[in-house]
N, C-alpha and C positions, 0 to 999 in steps of 0.2 A: 520636428517630432522623430521620437525612437522609432525604429523598426522592427519587427520582433525579435531579431538577431541580436537587439541591442538591450535585449531587456534582460536583466539579472534574476537569471531561472534557479528556481530552486527544485534541487535533485534528493531532498531529503526522504524518502521511505522509512517507514518504520513496518514491519513484519510481525502480526500476532501467531501465532501459530503453536500448542503443545509438544510440538511432536519435532525434535532435534534435526534430524537428519532434512526433514520438510524444510527447517528455518536455513539450513545450511544450501541447502540446493536452491531456495529462492537466493540468499547470497552469491551462490555462482551461476545463478545468470544474472543478476542483477550489477555486479560487482566486480571490475575488473582486477580489488586485490585479489580475490581469490582462485582457488583452480580453477583453471579453463574449459574444465569438464564438469558434467554434472557428476556429484557425488553417488555412490550409488545407493547408500540408504536415500529411501523415497525417490529415486530415479524413477518406479515402476508409475508414479502418480504424472509423468511428463512423457508426451509421445513425443520424443524429438531425436532423431537417430545421429544429427550432426552437435557440433560442437557450439552450443551455443555462444557461450561466451567471447569468442573468436570472432563471431560478426558483429557481438556491440558493438553500436557507433557510441555511445556517451557510459557514460560511469554513475552510476546513483549512488550515492552516501545511503546504507542501509542501517538500520535500526534493527536488531531481534528483541523480541520479549516470548515468553513461554506460559503467557494465560494474560489474558484479560486485564488484572491486576495492576502487573508489569506494563503492561503497553498505556495503562493511564498512568500511570507513574510518568514514563518517557515521555508523553505529551505533556504534560504539566509542566517538567524538567525543559522540556523545548519551546515553551513559550512561555516560561521565565525567566528562557536566556538569549531571548529572541532568536532562536532557530528553532522555528516551525517544521510541523511534516507537511510534506503536499499531500501524500498519497500514505493512504494503512490497507495493508493484505490482511485480511480479519480470516481464521478459520472458524466453522459455522460450531463446531463441537470443541468445547475445551471443557476442562476441568475449571469450578469455581464460575464466575460470569461468564454466560454465554455472548456469541457476537455482537447481537441485536443490543444485550444493556451492555455489554464495553463499547459498541461505540454511539449508543445515547450519549454515555459519560463521557465520551471525545470530543463528539458535539458540544456537550455542555462548556467543554475549555476552551475548545478550540471549533466555530462552528467552519470555518473552509477546510479544513481535513477531507480528501476526496477521499471516499471508503469503497472496496471493494469485497464484497462479500464473499469467501472461496470454501465451496462446500462438495464432497461426494455423498454426504447425505445428511440430510435435516428435516426436523420437526419444525421448521418454520417455514412458511414459503414466503415470497419478495412482499406478499401484499401485512402478511403477518410483521415483519419486520417494517415497512414503513410504518405500521401503525404504534408498534413499540419505540420507533425512534422517533414517531414523529415529521417526520420526512420521507420524501419519494424520491432524494438527488443521490441513492447509493447503485453501486452495480454490482452484477453478481457472475459468479465464474463457477463455473462445474467440472470437478476429477473427475477422469483424467483430462489435464489439459496441456498443451504446448510451450515449453519456455516462451515462443515467439510470443504467445497469450499475452503474458507477465509482462516481455518488453514492451509491446505494446500498449499496454492500458498504461506502464508506468511512462512510457514517452508521452501519452495521449493527456494524461492527468495530468503531470508535471506541469508540462506545456498551459495547457488551462487552469491548471492554477495561479500559474505565473504573471500570464496576459490577465487573469483578475483583479490581481494586488497591483498590475499596472493599470490597468482602467480604474479603478478607484486612486492610486496617488494619483494620477490625470484630473482627476473631478473632485477631488480634496477630499476624497471622502477618508484618509487614512493618514 
């Protein structure tokens, strides 16, 4: 039997946010490909005095989308190419589709994606989101937050996603 260390882990994450600076900040937090310091634009949303990428223990493959429709298209392409996303960070307030509708459509394409709604302010409560999406397994993160919260969500949820797929494989559900 495989141990958790031998399970092939999916480190693919999509970030859907209309603010280019925030998208780049996520990239700097989650991917060692980018600058090791938090980018200045959007940095005020992250309450961390250290250089987060220097402490990064693993690298995530991060895809950025500036609106819900683009994020949905990325999820469709990922499913088509058999390179599914494990986690999505979705900003609550965006032009076009809001986060709740974006998540609902993403889950219609790929019901396994772990979703974190990120907001400084939203007219939707967690209960509203659950009603709109028809699910109650999403997570919520309020701004401002620190980069370690982002990394913790990314690590925990990519691990959970991978373990669930391994369990399905072993039980013959895949």
